[in-house]
C-alpha positions as a Markdown table, in Angstrom:
| # | Residue | x | y | z |
|---|---|---|---|---|
| 1 | Unk | -0.2 | -0.1 | -0.2 |
| 2 | Unk | 1.4 | 3.6 | -1.1 |
| 3 | Unk | 0.7 | 6.8 | 0.7 |
| 4 | Unk | 0.6 | 10.4 | -0.5 |
| 5 | Unk | 3.0 | 12.6 | 0.2 |
| 6 | Unk | 1.3 | 15.7 | 1.8 |
| 7 | Unk | 3.2 | 17.8 | -1.1 |
| 8 | Unk | 1.0 | 16.0 | -3.9 |
| 9 | Unk | -2.3 | 17.1 | -2.4 |
| 10 | Unk | -3.9 | 20.9 | -2.3 |
| 11 | Unk | -6.8 | 22.0 | 0.2 |
| 12 | Unk | -9.0 | 24.1 | 0.1 |
| 13 | Unk | -12.0 | 25.4 | 2.5 |
| 14 | Unk | -15.7 | 26.5 | 0.9 |
| 15 | Unk | -17.6 | 29.1 | 2.4 |
| 16 | Unk | -20.0 | 26.9 | 3.6 |
| 17 | Unk | -17.1 | 25.0 | 5.6 |
| 18 | Unk | -16.6 | 21.4 | 3.7 |
| 19 | Unk | -13.0 | 21.0 | 3.3 |
| 20 | Unk | -12.1 | 19.7 | -0.3 |
| 21 | Unk | -8.9 | 17.6 | -0.5 |
| 22 | Unk | -7.3 | 17.1 | -3.9 |
| 23 | Unk | -4.4 | 14.4 | -4.1 |
| 24 | Unk | -2.6 | 14.7 | -7.7 |
| 25 | Unk | -1.9 | 11.2 | -9.4 |
| 26 | Unk | 1.4 | 10.2 | -10.3 |
| 27 | Unk | 2.3 | 9.2 | -14.0 |
| 28 | Unk | 2.2 | 5.5 | -13.7 |
| 29 | Unk | 3.3 | 3.7 | -17.0 |
| 30 | Unk | 3.2 | 6.5 | -19.1 |
| 31 | Unk | -0.7 | 7.2 | -18.3 |
| 32 | Unk | -2.0 | 9.4 | -15.4 |
| 33 | Unk | -4.7 | 8.6 | -13.0 |
| 34 | Unk | -7.8 | 11.3 | -12.4 |
| 35 | Unk | -6.6 | 13.0 | -9.1 |
| 36 | Unk | -8.3 | 12.0 | -6.1 |
| 37 | Unk | -10.7 | 14.6 | -4.4 |
| 38 | Unk | -12.1 | 14.2 | -0.9 |
| 39 | Unk | -14.5 | 16.4 | 1.6 |
| 40 | Unk | -14.7 | 16.5 | 5.1 |
| 41 | Unk | -17.5 | 18.0 | 6.5 |
| 42 | Unk | -18.0 | 18.4 | 10.2 |
| 43 | Unk | -18.9 | 15.4 | 12.4 |
| 44 | Unk | -16.1 | 13.8 | 10.2 |
| 45 | Unk | -13.1 | 12.1 | 12.0 |
| 46 | Unk | -10.5 | 13.7 | 10.1 |
| 47 | Unk | -12.3 | 17.0 | 9.7 |
| 48 | Unk | -10.6 | 19.4 | 12.3 |
| 49 | Unk | -7.1 | 18.0 | 11.0 |
| 50 | Unk | -8.1 | 18.8 | 7.5 |
| 51 | Unk | -9.1 | 22.6 | 8.4 |
| 52 | Unk | -5.8 | 23.2 | 10.3 |
| 53 | Unk | -4.1 | 22.2 | 7.3 |
| 54 | Unk | -6.7 | 24.8 | 4.6 |
| 55 | Unk | -6.2 | 27.5 | 7.5 |
| 56 | Unk | -2.2 | 27.2 | 7.1 |
| 57 | Unk | -1.7 | 27.8 | 3.6 |
| 58 | Unk | -2.3 | 30.1 | 1.0 |
| 59 | Unk | -4.7 | 29.4 | -1.8 |
| 60 | Unk | -1.9 | 28.5 | -4.2 |
| 61 | Unk | 0.1 | 26.4 | -1.6 |
| 62 | Unk | -0.2 | 22.3 | -1.0 |
| 63 | Unk | 0.0 | 20.8 | 2.2 |
| 64 | Unk | 2.4 | 19.9 | 4.9 |
């Protein structure tokens, strides 16, 4: 199992409080898969972590 590095993702917090995390895919065997996008809402176990990540970065920076 592989894990994504935090430098390979972008975190955004929408005006309604939802946190969106986009993990950019790698090129494998000459092909790129679509990016993975996760959303976290208040009450989700990882919501506080990703909210802190979103608030700690500028609009064009990466997580981490």
